[in-house]
C-alpha positions as CSV (number, residue, x, y, z in Angstrom):
1,M,109.3,115.2,143.0
2,E,113.0,115.1,142.2
3,K,114.1,116.0,138.7
4,K,116.3,113.4,137.0
5,S,119.4,114.5,135.3
6,P,120.0,113.3,131.7
7,M,122.3,110.4,131.0
8,T,125.7,110.8,129.7
9,S,126.5,109.4,126.2
10,E,128.4,106.6,127.8
11,Q,125.4,105.6,130.0
12,A,122.9,105.9,127.2
13,E,124.6,104.1,124.4
14,P,124.5,100.6,125.8
15,L,120.8,101.0,126.6
16,M,120.1,102.3,123.2
17,Q,122.0,99.4,121.5
18,K,120.1,96.9,123.7
19,S,116.8,98.4,122.5
20,R,117.9,98.2,118.9
21,D,119.0,94.6,119.2
22,E,115.8,93.6,121.0
23,F,113.7,95.1,118.2
24,R,115.8,93.6,115.5
25,E,115.5,90.1,117.1
26,W,111.8,90.5,117.7
27,K,111.2,91.5,114.1
28,T,113.4,88.8,112.6
29,A,111.7,86.1,114.8
30,N,108.2,87.2,113.7
31,I,109.2,87.2,110.0
32,S,110.9,83.8,110.2
33,N,107.9,82.3,112.1
34,K,105.6,83.7,109.3
35,N,103.5,85.5,111.9
36,G,101.0,87.8,110.2
37,F,101.7,91.5,110.0
38,F,100.1,94.7,109.0
39,P,102.2,97.4,107.5
40,I,101.3,101.0,107.8
41,Y,103.2,102.9,105.2
42,N,104.7,106.4,105.5
43,D,101.9,107.8,103.3
44,F,99.5,107.2,106.1
45,L,101.3,110.0,108.0
46,E,102.3,112.1,105.0
47,K,98.8,112.3,103.6
48,G,97.3,113.3,106.9
49,A,95.3,110.1,107.7
50,L,96.9,109.7,111.1
51,K,96.1,113.2,112.4
52,E,92.6,113.2,110.9
53,L,91.3,109.9,112.4
54,S,89.9,109.6,115.8
55,G,91.8,107.3,118.1
56,N,88.9,104.7,118.1
57,A,88.7,104.7,114.3
58,L,92.4,104.2,114.2
59,K,92.1,101.2,116.5
60,L,89.5,99.7,114.2
61,Y,91.7,100.3,111.2
62,I,94.6,98.5,112.8
63,Y,92.2,95.7,113.9
64,L,91.0,95.3,110.4
65,G,94.5,95.4,109.0
66,I,95.7,92.6,111.4
67,H,92.7,90.5,110.4
68,S,92.8,91.1,106.7
69,K,94.3,89.0,104.0
70,N,97.7,90.4,103.1
71,D,97.2,90.0,99.4
72,T,93.7,91.6,99.1
73,G,93.2,93.6,102.3
74,E,89.9,91.9,102.8
75,S,88.4,90.8,106.1
76,W,85.0,89.3,107.1
77,H,84.7,90.2,110.8
78,S,81.2,91.2,111.8
79,S,80.4,94.3,113.7
80,E,79.2,92.1,116.5
81,R,82.5,90.3,116.8
82,I,84.4,93.5,116.7
83,A,82.1,95.1,119.3
84,E,82.7,92.1,121.5
85,Y,86.5,92.5,121.1
86,F,86.5,96.2,122.0
87,N,83.8,95.7,124.7
88,C,81.5,98.3,123.2
89,D,78.1,98.6,121.5
90,K,77.6,97.6,117.8
91,R,76.4,101.2,117.1
92,T,79.8,102.5,118.3
93,I,81.6,100.2,115.8
94,S,79.2,101.4,113.1
95,R,80.4,105.0,113.8
96,W,84.0,103.9,113.6
97,F,83.3,102.1,110.3
98,K,81.5,105.2,108.9
99,E,84.5,107.4,109.8
100,L,86.9,105.1,108.0
101,E,84.6,105.0,105.0
102,E,84.4,108.8,104.9
103,K,88.2,109.0,104.9
104,E,88.2,106.4,102.1
105,L,90.4,104.1,104.1
106,I,88.0,101.1,103.8
107,F,85.2,99.9,101.4
108,R,82.4,97.7,102.8
109,V,80.0,95.6,100.9
110,Q,77.3,93.3,102.2
111,K,76.2,90.5,99.8
112,G,72.8,89.9,101.4
113,Y,70.5,90.5,104.3
114,K,71.8,89.4,107.7
115,R,75.2,88.5,106.2
116,S,78.5,89.9,107.4
117,A,79.9,92.6,105.3
118,N,83.2,92.2,103.5
119,T,85.6,95.0,104.4
120,F,88.4,96.0,102.1
121,L,91.3,98.2,103.1
122,R,91.8,100.8,100.4
123,P,95.1,102.2,99.2
124,Y,95.8,105.6,100.8
């Protein structure tokens, strides 16, 4: 396999600027269209949550964040629905939930037998 030589500054700068512009346009369009969003703040990295979570628990955390209310961090998706989305067993989702609860990134409460649990994102 042939090794590529690095770009010169003159070659790289237009590509870098194009990437900056594309991201800026994408972000602006999503904000103006009022598309939902889920921020992950720098503390997630600085307090070690990112390196301590398994990849699958992180995927579940992002899923919950995308599906939660922006003002309360609350979501109502059942384990069955989440398992269907990730194409895995409900027990697997339960393990991911347990990991997030142990790291105190979520709080779950079930208000009755056979009812979906309310999941709350917790400040980190």
